[in-house]
KOLRODO-344431 format. One line per field, with one value per residue (C-alpha): residue number from 1; residue in three letters; chain; x, y, z. Coordinates in nm, 4 decimals. Layout:
// KOLRODO-344431
num = NUM;...
residu = Ala;...
chaine = A;...
px = X;...
py = Y;...
pz = Z;...
This chain:
// KOLRODO-344431
num = 1;2;3;4;5;6;7;8;9;10;11;12;13;14;15;16;17;18;19;20;21;22;23;24;25;26;27;28;29;30;31;32;33;34;35;36;37;38;39;40;41;42;43;44;45;46;47;48;49;50;51;52;53;54;55;56;57;58;59;60;61;62;63;64;65;66;67;68;69;70;71;72;73;74;75;76;77;78;79;80;81;82;83;84;85;86;87;88;89;90;91;92;93;94;95;96;97;98;99;100;101;102;103;104;105;106;107;108;109;110;111;112;113;114;115;116;117;118;119;120;121;122;123;124;125;126;127;128;129;130;131;132;133;134;135;136;137;138;139;140;141;142;143;144;145;146;147;148;149;150;151;152;153;154;155;156;157;158;159;160;161;162;163;164;165;166;167;168;169;170;171;172;173;174;175;176;177;178;179;180;181;182;183;184;185;186;187;188;189;190;191;192;193;194;195;196;197;198;199;200;201;202;203;204;205;206;207;208;209;210;211;212;213;214;215;216;217;218;219;220;221;222;223;224;225;226;227;228;229;230;231;232;233;234;235;236;237;238;239;240;241;242;243;244;245;246;247;248;249;250;251;252;253;254;255;256;257;258;259;260;261;262;263;264;265;266;267;268;269;270;271;272;273;274;275;276;277;278;279;280;281;282;283;284;285;286;287;288;289;290;291;292;293;294;295;296;297;298;299;300;301;302;303;304;305;306;307;308;309;310;311;312;313;314;315;316;317;318;319;320;321;322;323;324;325;326;327;328;329;330;331;332;333;334;335;336;337;338;339;340;341;342;343;344;345;346;347;348;349;350;351;352;353;354;355;356;357;358;359;360;361;362;363;364;365;366;367;368;369;370;371;372;373;374;375;376;377;378;379;380;381;382;383;384;385;386;387;388;389;390;391;392;393;394;395;396;397;398;399;400;401;402;403;404;405;406;407;408;409;410;411;412;413;414;415;416;417;418;419;420;421;422;423;424;425;426;427;428;429;430;431;432;433;434;435;436;437;438;439;440;441;442;443;444;445;446;447;448;449;450;451;452;453;454;455;456;457;458;459;460;461;462;463;464;465;466;467;468;469;470;471;472;473;474;475;476;477;478;479;480;481;482;483;484;485;486;487;488;489;490;491;492;493;494;495;496;497;498;499;500;501;502;503;504;505;506;507;508;509;510;511;512;513;514;515;516;517;518;519;520;521;522;523;524;525;526;527;528;529;530;531;532;533;534;535;536;537;538;539;540;541;542;543;544;545;546;547;548;549;550;551;552;553;554;555;556;557;558;559;560;561;562;563;564;565;566;567;568;569
residu = Met;Asp;Val;Arg;Thr;Glu;Thr;Ala;Arg;Thr;Ser;Val;Gly;Leu;Thr;Ala;His;Pro;Leu;Asp;Gly;Thr;Val;Val;Arg;Ala;Leu;Gly;Asp;Ser;Leu;Ala;Val;Arg;Val;Ala;Ala;Ala;Arg;Leu;Arg;Ala;Leu;Gly;Cys;Val;Val;Glu;Thr;Gly;Asp;Ala;Ala;Pro;Pro;Asp;Ala;Pro;Ala;Gly;Trp;Leu;Gly;Val;Val;Gln;Ala;Ser;Phe;Val;Pro;Gly;Asp;Arg;Gly;Leu;Pro;Glu;Cys;Arg;Ile;Cys;Trp;Ser;Gly;Pro;Val;Arg;Val;Pro;Met;Ala;Gly;Glu;Arg;Asp;Val;Gln;Ala;Ala;Cys;Gly;Ile;Met;His;Val;His;Gly;Arg;Ala;Thr;Gly;Ala;Pro;Arg;Val;Leu;Arg;Val;Asp;Phe;Ala;Ser;Val;Cys;Ala;Gly;Val;Leu;Ala;Ala;Gln;Ala;Ile;Val;Ala;Gly;Leu;Leu;Ala;Val;Val;Arg;Gly;Gly;Thr;Ala;Val;Arg;Ala;Ala;Thr;Ser;Val;Ala;Gln;Ala;Ala;Ala;Leu;Ala;Leu;Thr;Gln;Tyr;Val;Ala;Val;Ala;Thr;Ser;Asp;Pro;Ala;Gly;Cys;Ala;Pro;Gly;Thr;Gly;Glu;Arg;Thr;Pro;Pro;Phe;Arg;Ser;Ala;Asp;Gly;Val;Arg;Phe;Glu;Ile;Glu;Thr;Phe;Ala;Ala;Glu;Asn;Trp;Leu;Ala;Phe;Trp;Thr;Ala;Leu;Gly;Ala;Gly;Arg;Pro;Ala;Ile;Val;Ala;Gly;Trp;Pro;Pro;Phe;Gln;Gln;Arg;Phe;Ala;Thr;Ala;Val;Cys;Val;Leu;Pro;Pro;Ala;Leu;Ala;Asp;Ala;Ala;Ala;Gly;His;Ala;Tyr;Pro;Ala;Val;Arg;Ala;Ala;Ala;His;Ala;Ala;Gly;Val;Ser;Ile;Val;Glu;Val;Ser;Glu;Asp;Pro;Ala;Arg;Pro;Leu;Pro;Pro;Leu;Ala;Ser;Pro;Trp;Arg;Leu;Arg;Pro;Thr;Thr;Ser;Ala;Val;Arg;Ala;Asp;Gly;Arg;Ala;His;Arg;Pro;Val;Met;Gly;His;Ala;Pro;Leu;Gly;Gly;Leu;Cys;Val;Val;Glu;Ala;Thr;Asn;Arg;Val;Gln;Gly;Pro;Leu;Ala;Gly;His;Leu;Leu;Gly;Arg;Leu;Gly;Ala;Glu;Ile;Val;Arg;Leu;Glu;Pro;Pro;Gly;Gly;Asp;Pro;Met;Arg;Gly;Val;Pro;Pro;Met;Ala;Gly;Gly;Cys;Ser;Ala;Arg;Phe;Leu;Ala;Leu;Asn;Arg;Gly;Lys;Gly;Ala;Val;Glu;Ala;Asp;Leu;Lys;Thr;Arg;Ala;Gly;Arg;Glu;Thr;Ala;Leu;Arg;Val;Leu;Ala;Ser;Ser;Asp;Val;Phe;Leu;Gln;Asn;Trp;Pro;Pro;Gly;Arg;Ala;Gly;Arg;Phe;Ala;Leu;Asp;Ala;Gly;Asp;Leu;Ala;Ala;Val;Arg;Pro;Gly;Leu;Val;Tyr;Ala;His;Ala;Gly;Gly;Trp;Ala;Glu;Ala;His;Pro;Ala;Pro;Gln;Pro;Met;Gly;Thr;Asp;Tyr;Leu;Val;Gln;Ala;Tyr;Thr;Gly;Ile;Ala;Ala;Leu;Leu;Ala;Glu;Asp;Gly;Arg;Pro;Pro;Ala;Pro;Thr;Leu;Leu;Thr;Ile;Thr;Asp;Val;Leu;Gly;Ala;Leu;Ile;Ser;Ala;Glu;Gly;Thr;Val;Ala;Gly;Leu;Leu;Ala;Arg;Ala;Arg;Thr;Gly;Thr;Gly;Val;Arg;Val;Glu;Thr;Gly;Leu;Ala;Asp;Ala;Ala;Arg;Leu;Leu;Arg;Asp;Ala;His;Ala;Asp;His;Ala;Ile;Ala;Glu;Thr;Ala;Pro;Thr;Ala;Pro;Val;Val;Ser;Asp;Leu;Ala;Ala;Met;Ala;Ala;Asp;Pro;Ala;Tyr;Glu;Ala;Leu;Phe;Glu;Ser;Asp;Gly;Glu;Ala;Ala;Tyr;Ser;Arg;Ser;Pro;Trp;Thr;Phe;Ala;Pro;Arg;His;Ser;Arg;Thr;Pro;Glu;Glu;Asp;Ala
chaine = A;A;A;A;A;A;A;A;A;A;A;A;A;A;A;A;A;A;A;A;A;A;A;A;A;A;A;A;A;A;A;A;A;A;A;A;A;A;A;A;A;A;A;A;A;A;A;A;A;A;A;A;A;A;A;A;A;A;A;A;A;A;A;A;A;A;A;A;A;A;A;A;A;A;A;A;A;A;A;A;A;A;A;A;A;A;A;A;A;A;A;A;A;A;A;A;A;A;A;A;A;A;A;A;A;A;A;A;A;A;A;A;A;A;A;A;A;A;A;A;A;A;A;A;A;A;A;A;A;A;A;A;A;A;A;A;A;A;A;A;A;A;A;A;A;A;A;A;A;A;A;A;A;A;A;A;A;A;A;A;A;A;A;A;A;A;A;A;A;A;A;A;A;A;A;A;A;A;A;A;A;A;A;A;A;A;A;A;A;A;A;A;A;A;A;A;A;A;A;A;A;A;A;A;A;A;A;A;A;A;A;A;A;A;A;A;A;A;A;A;A;A;A;A;A;A;A;A;A;A;A;A;A;A;A;A;A;A;A;A;A;A;A;A;A;A;A;A;A;A;A;A;A;A;A;A;A;A;A;A;A;A;A;A;A;A;A;A;A;A;A;A;A;A;A;A;A;A;A;A;A;A;A;A;A;A;A;A;A;A;A;A;A;A;A;A;A;A;A;A;A;A;A;A;A;A;A;A;A;A;A;A;A;A;A;A;A;A;A;A;A;A;A;A;A;A;A;A;A;A;A;A;A;A;A;A;A;A;A;A;A;A;A;A;A;A;A;A;A;A;A;A;A;A;A;A;A;A;A;A;A;A;A;A;A;A;A;A;A;A;A;A;A;A;A;A;A;A;A;A;A;A;A;A;A;A;A;A;A;A;A;A;A;A;A;A;A;A;A;A;A;A;A;A;A;A;A;A;A;A;A;A;A;A;A;A;A;A;A;A;A;A;A;A;A;A;A;A;A;A;A;A;A;A;A;A;A;A;A;A;A;A;A;A;A;A;A;A;A;A;A;A;A;A;A;A;A;A;A;A;A;A;A;A;A;A;A;A;A;A;A;A;A;A;A;A;A;A;A;A;A;A;A;A;A;A;A;A;A;A;A;A;A;A;A;A;A;A;A;A;A;A;A;A;A;A;A;A;A;A;A;A;A;A;A;A;A;A;A;A;A;A;A;A;A;A;A;A;A;A;A;A;A;A;A;A;A;A;A;A;A;A;A;A;A;A;A;A;A;A;A;A;A;A;A;A;A;A;A;A;A;A;A;A;A;A;A;A;A
px = 5.9919;5.8939;5.6234;5.6501;6.0050;6.2029;6.5742;6.7048;6.8861;6.5552;6.3626;6.4153;6.3078;6.0128;5.8985;5.8812;5.7331;5.5443;5.3774;5.7106;5.6644;5.2936;5.1145;4.7643;4.5360;4.3259;4.0196;3.8398;3.9443;3.7557;3.9464;3.8743;4.0501;4.3378;4.3879;4.3827;4.6354;4.8687;4.8496;4.9347;5.2279;5.3636;5.3631;5.5787;5.3151;5.3265;4.9895;4.8807;4.5979;4.3302;4.0086;3.6855;3.5422;3.3165;2.9370;2.9290;3.2054;3.1288;3.3846;3.6631;3.7989;4.1299;4.2582;4.5871;4.7193;5.0577;5.2106;5.5501;5.5071;5.1692;5.1519;4.9816;4.6943;4.5550;4.4093;4.4426;4.2107;4.0166;3.8031;3.5080;3.4327;3.0834;2.9252;2.6023;2.6904;2.4096;2.2140;1.8932;1.9455;2.1134;2.4482;2.6988;2.9717;3.1165;2.8583;2.5729;2.7290;2.7888;2.4252;2.2550;2.4675;2.4674;2.8133;2.6732;2.4362;2.7021;2.9561;2.6906;2.5637;2.8051;2.6466;2.2907;2.2422;2.3882;2.7085;2.9332;3.2590;3.5083;3.7310;3.6384;3.6490;3.4243;3.6046;3.9459;3.8191;3.6807;4.0160;4.1978;3.9372;3.9839;4.3633;4.3237;4.0943;4.3558;4.6367;4.4141;4.3130;4.6776;4.7468;4.4613;4.6012;4.9488;4.7874;4.6347;4.2924;4.1118;4.1179;3.8327;3.6228;3.5925;3.3510;3.3213;3.1580;3.1911;2.8534;2.9779;3.2870;3.0613;2.8485;3.1594;3.2789;2.9453;2.8919;2.9376;2.7032;2.4400;2.4687;2.4148;2.1271;1.9422;1.9859;1.9110;1.7597;1.7057;2.0804;2.1602;2.0411;2.2350;2.4192;2.2437;2.4995;2.8705;3.0572;3.3454;3.6321;3.8607;3.9218;4.0824;4.3404;4.3729;4.6431;4.4262;4.5719;4.3146;4.3880;4.2542;4.2979;4.2663;4.2477;4.0730;4.1075;3.8492;4.1050;4.3300;4.0328;3.9511;4.3101;4.3461;4.0302;4.0817;4.4258;4.2590;4.0100;3.6927;3.4223;3.3660;3.0006;3.1103;3.4034;3.1803;2.9080;3.1616;3.3244;3.0468;2.9979;3.3735;3.4313;3.1401;3.2138;3.3874;3.0583;2.8091;2.9930;2.8579;3.0468;2.8466;3.0360;2.9463;3.0467;3.2398;3.5095;3.5690;3.5737;3.8356;4.0570;4.0175;4.1433;4.5004;4.7711;4.8556;5.1905;5.0043;4.7331;4.9944;5.1781;4.8528;4.7850;5.1308;5.1039;4.7644;4.8665;4.6352;4.7537;4.7335;4.8087;4.7589;4.5110;4.7140;4.5912;4.7867;4.6110;4.9457;5.1524;5.4927;5.5254;5.8391;5.8593;5.8103;5.9312;5.5756;5.2342;5.3002;5.6750;5.6963;6.0183;6.1331;6.1654;6.3456;6.5522;6.3635;6.2105;6.0860;5.7279;5.4920;5.2178;4.9752;5.0246;4.9568;4.6840;4.3729;4.1638;3.8262;3.5445;3.5868;3.7157;4.0838;4.2075;4.0062;4.2129;4.4379;4.4302;4.4679;4.5250;4.4465;4.5059;4.3239;4.0796;3.8604;3.8126;4.1244;4.2576;3.9252;3.8027;4.1269;4.0717;3.7082;3.8151;4.0588;3.7708;3.5531;3.8289;3.7865;4.0441;3.9625;3.9985;4.0834;4.0939;4.3269;4.1247;4.1942;4.0403;3.6667;3.6699;3.7165;3.5495;3.4009;3.1662;2.9625;2.9432;2.5814;2.3777;2.3491;2.2402;2.1320;2.4058;2.6839;2.7604;2.6202;2.9255;3.1577;2.9641;2.9818;3.3595;3.4039;3.1129;3.2143;3.5528;3.6684;3.8246;4.0868;4.1301;4.4859;4.6411;4.9435;5.0984;5.1616;5.3833;5.0838;4.8946;5.1885;5.2299;4.8641;4.9159;5.2237;5.0369;4.7665;5.0207;5.2302;4.9753;4.8636;4.9517;4.9071;4.9382;4.7591;4.7910;4.7339;4.9112;5.0839;5.4611;5.6534;5.3724;5.4610;5.8160;5.6922;5.4769;5.7696;5.5372;5.7219;5.8013;6.1459;6.0060;5.7465;5.9842;6.1367;5.7955;5.6446;5.9181;5.6725;5.4402;5.3087;5.3327;5.1039;5.1078;4.8257;4.9678;4.8973;5.1583;5.3836;5.6710;5.4588;5.4866;5.8208;5.8901;5.7509;5.4346;5.0849;4.8216;4.7762;4.4004;4.1736;4.0972;4.4524;4.5859;4.3290;4.4210;4.7974;4.8310;4.6155;4.3066;4.1057;4.2170;4.1340;3.7790;3.7204;3.4225;3.4384;3.4472;3.4877;3.8064;3.9656;3.8066;3.8329;3.5188;3.3812;3.3182;3.6207;3.7726;4.1364;4.0364;3.8361;4.0826;4.3701;4.1998;4.1684;4.5368;4.6350;4.4347;4.5761;4.9315;4.8611;4.7387;5.0456;5.2584;5.0934;5.1711;5.5312;5.5571;5.4182;5.6776;5.9822;5.9197;6.0147;5.8258;5.7072;5.6543;5.3885;5.3805;5.0925;4.9351;4.6493;4.8907;4.9096;4.5357;4.5808;4.8550;4.6373;4.3408;4.5654;4.7235;4.3868;4.2413;4.5377;4.4881;4.1098;3.9234;3.5618;3.3069;3.1095;2.7868;2.4913;2.4101;2.1215;2.0662;1.8429;2.0159;1.9792;1.9090;1.8107;2.0553;1.8045;1.5539;1.8260;1.9248;1.5582;1.4915;1.4645;1.6693;1.9682;1.9166;2.2320;2.4400;2.3248;2.2564;2.0774;2.0978;1.7512;1.8951;2.0984;2.2101;2.5678;2.7333;2.7844;3.1177;3.2406;3.3381;3.1860;3.4053;3.3171;3.5225;3.6518;3.4901;3.3835;3.6021;3.7615;3.6139;3.9014;3.8535;3.4847;3.5802
py = 3.9075;4.2752;4.3095;4.6884;4.7348;4.4579;4.4933;4.7678;4.5016;4.3718;4.7007;4.7623;4.4104;4.4131;4.7510;4.6197;4.2849;4.3428;4.0000;3.8192;3.5310;3.4940;3.1937;3.2225;2.9416;3.0159;2.8129;2.8434;2.9302;3.2483;3.5404;3.7367;3.4873;3.4502;3.8262;3.8420;3.5595;3.7276;4.0572;3.8825;3.7019;4.0322;4.1567;3.8635;3.6098;3.2374;3.1319;2.7706;2.6775;2.4300;2.2806;2.4341;2.7428;2.6733;2.7135;3.0400;3.1912;3.0800;3.3189;3.2147;3.2128;3.3368;3.2686;3.3466;3.0230;3.1501;3.4895;3.4834;3.8350;3.7743;3.6277;3.2907;3.3879;3.6645;3.4635;3.5362;3.7022;3.5549;3.6858;3.5356;3.6408;3.5993;3.6902;3.8630;3.8940;4.0770;4.1492;3.9500;3.8911;3.5618;3.6115;3.3430;3.5195;3.8420;3.8920;3.8485;4.1132;4.3511;4.3108;4.3201;4.5936;4.8539;4.8197;4.7242;5.0197;5.2817;5.1362;5.1416;5.4941;5.6429;5.4527;5.4361;5.0775;4.8434;4.6689;4.4080;4.5513;4.3143;4.2790;4.1185;4.4575;4.3835;4.0557;4.2258;4.4962;4.2325;4.0545;4.3726;4.4385;4.0866;4.1188;4.4559;4.3011;4.0370;4.2934;4.5254;4.2330;4.1501;4.5155;4.5147;4.2086;4.3652;4.6725;4.4587;4.3999;4.0722;3.8642;3.9416;3.7561;3.9865;3.9423;4.1131;4.0343;4.1073;4.2867;4.5140;4.5923;4.6876;4.9126;5.0872;5.1448;5.3063;5.5113;5.8504;5.7544;5.6295;5.9526;6.1617;5.9415;5.9560;6.3310;6.4301;6.1461;6.3803;6.4356;6.0754;6.0560;5.8034;5.8881;5.8615;5.6965;5.6651;5.8505;6.0920;6.1068;5.9314;6.1542;6.0538;6.2644;6.2997;6.0312;5.7837;5.8177;5.7803;5.9936;6.1074;6.4541;6.5918;6.9343;7.0773;7.4369;7.5958;7.8375;7.5485;7.3735;7.6915;7.7441;7.3843;7.3748;7.7257;7.6195;7.3298;7.5655;7.4679;7.7342;7.9004;7.7809;7.4158;7.4740;7.6351;7.3703;7.0889;7.2013;7.1077;6.7467;6.6970;6.8313;6.6351;6.2986;6.1727;6.2145;6.1195;5.8475;6.0221;6.2501;6.3549;6.6385;6.8590;6.6822;6.9944;6.9090;6.5635;6.7222;6.9744;6.6967;6.4980;6.7924;6.7699;6.5045;6.3835;6.5699;6.8977;6.7992;6.7052;7.0348;7.2268;7.0336;7.1040;7.4734;7.4962;7.3035;7.0119;6.6574;6.4152;6.0434;5.8001;5.5204;5.2004;4.9220;4.6668;4.5321;4.3959;4.7058;4.6606;4.8676;4.9181;4.6609;4.7798;4.6310;4.6066;4.7675;4.9851;5.0738;5.0520;5.1879;5.3314;5.7077;5.7035;5.4811;5.2997;5.5524;5.5224;5.4055;5.6645;5.4140;5.5527;5.2711;5.0156;5.1719;4.9528;4.9111;5.0776;4.8328;4.5756;4.8235;4.7354;5.0961;5.2322;5.4853;5.5864;5.9244;5.9900;6.3385;6.3663;6.6361;6.4923;6.5792;6.4197;6.0384;5.8301;6.0108;6.0832;5.7252;5.5879;5.8023;5.6933;5.3283;5.3951;5.5600;5.2553;5.0536;5.2716;5.5491;5.9111;6.1087;6.4804;6.6622;6.9538;7.1880;7.5336;7.8449;7.8341;7.4554;7.2146;7.3629;7.0189;7.0742;7.3091;7.1043;7.0028;6.8022;6.9004;6.6813;6.9341;7.1952;6.9891;6.8150;6.4614;6.3408;6.4970;6.3343;5.9940;6.0015;6.2308;6.2057;6.1561;6.3230;6.6232;6.9221;7.1845;7.4783;7.5826;7.7759;7.5570;7.8233;8.0330;7.9800;8.0088;7.7433;7.5055;7.5562;7.4691;7.1516;7.0565;7.0980;6.8597;6.6128;6.6114;6.3867;6.1803;5.8306;5.8716;6.1541;6.0721;6.2995;6.2719;6.5859;6.5896;6.5435;6.8307;6.9920;6.8268;6.9586;7.3109;7.2983;7.1542;6.8647;6.5750;6.2564;6.3820;6.7120;6.5402;6.2773;6.5479;6.6430;6.2955;6.0290;5.7390;5.8775;5.6618;5.8907;5.7694;5.9217;5.8141;5.9149;5.8574;5.7072;5.5253;5.5395;5.3681;5.6711;5.8297;6.1909;6.4418;6.2815;6.3990;6.4450;6.1184;6.0812;5.7839;5.7986;5.8860;5.5928;5.3568;5.4773;5.4534;5.1273;4.9144;4.8938;5.0668;4.7964;4.5271;4.6609;4.6828;4.4861;4.2897;4.5245;4.8375;5.0421;5.0755;5.3318;5.3827;5.3150;5.6336;5.4326;5.5446;5.2009;5.2990;5.5787;5.3334;5.0455;5.2900;5.4113;5.0543;4.9914;5.3135;5.2217;4.8679;5.0027;5.2429;4.9616;4.7579;5.0608;5.0818;4.7153;4.7714;5.0646;4.8539;4.5824;4.8034;5.1316;5.3288;5.5816;5.4393;5.5877;5.4300;5.5081;5.3879;5.5045;5.4626;5.2724;5.0057;4.9574;4.9182;4.6599;4.4632;4.4606;4.3473;4.0718;3.9531;3.9431;3.7442;3.4999;3.4775;3.6185;3.7090;3.4402;3.4909;3.3457;3.5777;3.6833;3.5125;3.8055;4.0957;4.3900;4.7074;5.0140;5.2633;5.3291;5.5270;5.2411;4.9930;5.1993;5.2152;4.8426;4.6524;4.3701;4.6070;4.7797;4.6225;4.7868;5.1473;5.4050;5.7372;6.0762;6.1655;6.3587;6.0948;5.7328;5.6083;5.2682;5.1187;4.9782;4.6986;4.4925;4.3622;4.2780;4.0623;3.8860;3.5524;3.3083;3.0396;2.7701;2.7907;2.5991;2.3502;2.3005;2.2364;1.9774
pz = 3.7531;3.7833;3.5182;3.5219;3.3998;3.2336;3.1627;2.9371;2.7350;2.6010;2.5838;2.2104;2.1142;2.3523;2.2272;1.8711;1.9828;2.3092;2.2919;2.3144;2.5585;2.4765;2.3279;2.1835;2.0736;1.7628;1.6629;1.3308;0.9765;0.8873;0.7446;1.0625;1.2884;1.0425;1.0292;1.4088;1.4355;1.1855;1.3779;1.7032;1.5420;1.4121;1.7720;1.8815;1.9836;1.9114;1.7664;1.7828;1.5496;1.6468;1.5235;1.4004;1.5648;1.8662;1.8329;2.0299;1.8131;1.4551;1.2998;1.5375;1.8919;2.0325;2.3798;2.5522;2.7017;2.8177;2.8968;3.0669;3.2048;3.3757;3.7288;3.7224;3.9503;3.7310;3.4428;3.0729;2.8182;2.5276;2.2421;2.0560;1.6972;1.5521;1.2202;1.3248;1.6926;1.8751;1.5546;1.5236;1.1510;1.0533;0.8787;0.7849;0.5892;0.4548;0.1823;0.4290;0.6539;0.3639;0.2594;0.5983;0.7600;0.4833;0.3277;-0.0134;0.0079;0.0889;-0.1544;-0.4284;-0.3655;-0.6162;-0.9038;-0.7753;-0.6504;-0.3829;-0.4915;-0.3389;-0.2090;-0.3658;-0.0606;0.2725;0.4417;0.7406;0.8153;0.8051;1.0422;1.2771;1.2787;1.3792;1.6495;1.7869;1.7993;1.9678;2.2304;2.3134;2.3495;2.5531;2.7731;2.8435;2.9218;3.1715;3.3473;3.3622;3.5177;3.7916;3.6405;3.5943;3.2782;3.0396;2.7910;2.4930;2.2076;1.8713;1.5402;1.1721;1.1896;1.4695;1.2636;0.9726;1.1927;1.3224;0.9648;0.8774;1.1940;1.0265;0.7409;0.9859;1.1866;0.8741;0.7513;1.0840;1.1289;0.7680;0.5619;0.2662;0.2372;0.1470;-0.2121;-0.4214;-0.7386;-1.0697;-1.2927;-1.3579;-1.0836;-1.1157;-1.0330;-1.1333;-1.4330;-1.7631;-1.9457;-2.3235;-2.3317;-2.1389;-1.7893;-1.5128;-1.2077;-0.8698;-0.7212;-0.3692;-0.2096;0.0946;-0.0299;-0.2609;-0.4041;-0.5105;-0.6716;-0.8618;-0.9774;-1.1011;-1.3110;-1.4411;-1.5674;-1.7536;-1.9165;-1.7284;-1.6958;-1.3620;-1.3227;-1.3508;-1.1152;-0.8527;-0.8883;-0.8563;-0.5330;-0.2829;-0.4015;-0.4280;-0.0772;0.0719;-0.0885;0.2284;0.4146;0.1423;-0.0560;-0.3674;-0.6058;-0.9125;-1.0809;-1.3787;-1.7030;-1.8032;-1.5489;-1.6949;-2.0408;-1.9271;-1.7890;-2.1108;-2.3133;-2.1835;-2.1703;-1.8218;-1.7902;-1.8459;-1.5973;-1.3392;-1.3914;-1.3415;-1.0220;-0.8818;-0.9692;-0.7983;-0.4855;-0.5700;-0.4974;-0.7900;-0.8377;-1.1215;-1.0594;-1.0581;-1.2836;-1.0769;-0.7645;-0.6460;-0.7151;-0.5457;-0.2292;-0.0176;0.2650;0.6220;0.9486;1.0871;1.0492;1.3561;1.3597;1.7400;1.8859;2.2200;2.2605;2.5974;2.8189;3.0930;3.3299;3.6853;3.6825;3.8305;3.9002;3.6432;3.3956;3.6675;3.8749;3.8956;3.5857;3.6230;3.5489;3.2740;3.0141;2.9632;2.9278;3.2189;3.4150;3.1243;2.9484;2.5750;2.4381;2.0679;1.8089;1.5084;1.2328;0.9658;1.0034;1.0692;1.3783;1.5518;1.4959;1.6421;1.9510;1.9636;1.9735;2.2582;2.4407;2.3807;2.5471;2.8554;2.8193;2.8928;2.5675;2.5629;2.2297;2.1565;1.9361;1.7885;1.9460;1.8841;1.8581;1.5683;1.2573;1.1873;1.4839;1.2673;0.9456;0.8595;0.9150;1.2789;1.5687;1.8258;1.8438;1.6835;1.3555;1.3482;1.1592;1.4168;1.7016;1.5333;1.5850;1.8857;2.1269;2.4873;2.4447;2.6420;2.4694;2.5475;2.3109;2.2298;1.9432;1.8790;1.6569;1.9677;2.2714;2.5053;2.3091;2.3130;2.6864;2.7332;2.5302;2.7311;3.0600;2.9388;2.8008;3.1192;3.2906;2.9917;2.8767;2.5003;2.2504;1.9256;1.6225;1.2486;1.1322;0.7928;0.7903;0.9480;1.1454;1.4787;1.4453;1.3685;1.6823;1.8870;1.9742;1.8120;2.0039;2.1008;2.2279;2.4458;2.5846;2.8017;2.9400;2.9724;2.9365;2.9508;2.6846;2.4017;2.0984;1.8176;1.4699;1.2366;0.9004;0.5353;0.3058;0.5536;0.3026;0.0348;-0.1964;-0.2849;-0.1932;-0.2531;-0.1233;-0.2124;0.0563;0.2443;0.2086;0.1569;-0.2150;-0.3195;-0.1164;-0.2701;-0.6186;-0.5827;-0.3859;-0.6174;-0.3953;-0.6684;-0.9116;-0.6571;-0.6311;-1.0067;-1.1286;-1.4506;-1.7459;-1.5352;-1.4931;-1.1466;-0.9176;-0.5412;-0.3412;-0.1884;0.1279;0.3305;0.3774;0.4336;0.6718;0.8831;0.8717;0.9187;1.2377;1.3650;1.2935;1.4715;1.7810;1.7658;1.7541;2.0398;2.2644;2.1683;2.2561;2.5979;2.6599;2.5473;2.7863;3.0697;3.0035;2.9451;3.1266;2.8139;2.6128;2.2816;1.9364;1.7132;1.3396;1.1247;0.8006;0.5580;0.3361;0.6099;0.5707;0.1955;0.2481;0.4877;0.2487;-0.0356;0.1709;0.2980;-0.0526;-0.1815;0.1048;0.0885;-0.2116;-0.1379;-0.2194;-0.5393;-0.3998;-0.3520;0.0050;0.1808;0.4178;0.3091;0.1408;0.3466;0.1337;0.4065;0.6908;0.8961;0.8788;0.9745;1.2795;1.3890;1.3335;1.6663;1.5130;1.5044;1.8394;1.9842;1.7082;1.7428;2.0122;1.9771;2.1476;2.0232;1.7288;1.5446;1.5767;1.6121;1.6314;1.9755;2.0906;1.8623;2.1685;2.4877;2.7868;3.0850;3.3539;3.2356;3.4760;3.2315;3.0826;2.7396;2.4449;2.4625;2.8367;2.7754;2.5142
């Protein structure tokens, strides 16, 4: 069988299920290994479950035991999942990881003290990372590389989720003060409706609150903490804003938001709010007929990184898109950013680490950059020249922008027929049209995640820890790697569609399957991210450029020379 291009008759099915013909053995019963197994099944894999997790992988082990499209002499990948992994602090479950790796601290900043995040967020992230390692390992073998032993851990997943907060804390410790009481938003209207709002424009913020009768001093004072809450996980606003919202019924508030260009959603009280079904978390589909392979997808893998030798071009901003590109870079791909003339404005957002924003570096260090004004013909031509020799185009533009730039999947298929076109979106059809901005806190509010997180006696409120941004990034990178494997098997270009709403669905499903334990953690509760990053016990989790600290790769890869746990048994 030619592993590069299988028959056109099967290309559509293989694109949607690129692991068809694969069997994976899964050991252990942690949520992380169950999430990984479910992800692999959704990609077409048969998963056989076994006994308890082996001693060197206490949170689970996954190993490919059969892949019909891989020559028998190349070996097959595996992945170990641990709790603490390389951290020299004992951890034996989700609550230990949340305590010892800073999740409780960041989640609790808004109200002034560490709090348990009432979903197994780190375990779910680790499961996605493990599934991604298996798919990437198979892609490497198809490309002529050797089989790898991958390893990840729930602690490494937690560190990845907190990388921007650690970067800020280590570059400007004074800028990480916790909140001092009950956080806002969500806001409450006069008729009792709780709601979240979103805008990135100061003029829209001003117009909205002015329409509700708030005074200008409160409006001006509220804008910086509202804008910065994605970076600080704190949002203490002047009480006059909450009072202004409470003076109007929700229909009037919603009308003011629409008139001002501010996105608004009600906070769902239902943690299982019905959402439209989707075919898969990635919506993989071919963009072209089978094309002649140019050798790039199958040139030798460089080192043990599964994506070594591949090129990703990204046009992304904020968290979800850049973190997805960062993960693909950690898997070995070369990452080139398309940025506007003068560079991404986020490069200059304090706190700074040397000459660049620490938060920007947490998600974008090591990437190249090409400046192009995509609103102009010359800028689009620059982008097309870069894309003509790339393997992936990753973007997280709002709906319609790719079409306006003539850089949608159909446009690029003519330039690079074998391109994997990955869109990291927001709502993924979970919200009816017209859709509000697809951002983290709005998605949490609408999909029921806020209700899922509600503590006893407290109303639903999104966590200001950007959980759907982070998990959405992992899902986007996961889908992109699956798209690359589909391309390698079919020879077609592939479109990958994911969204923040997919992260919300996954968290809901995981919680329904495995509610977080109510026992207290035995690990120490971290309350200082800068001290954690400097602690020798955590040195395997973080790296520093002398100005700030950032999370290391959430995986390690090594040639698979040793026997599997079942072979050892």
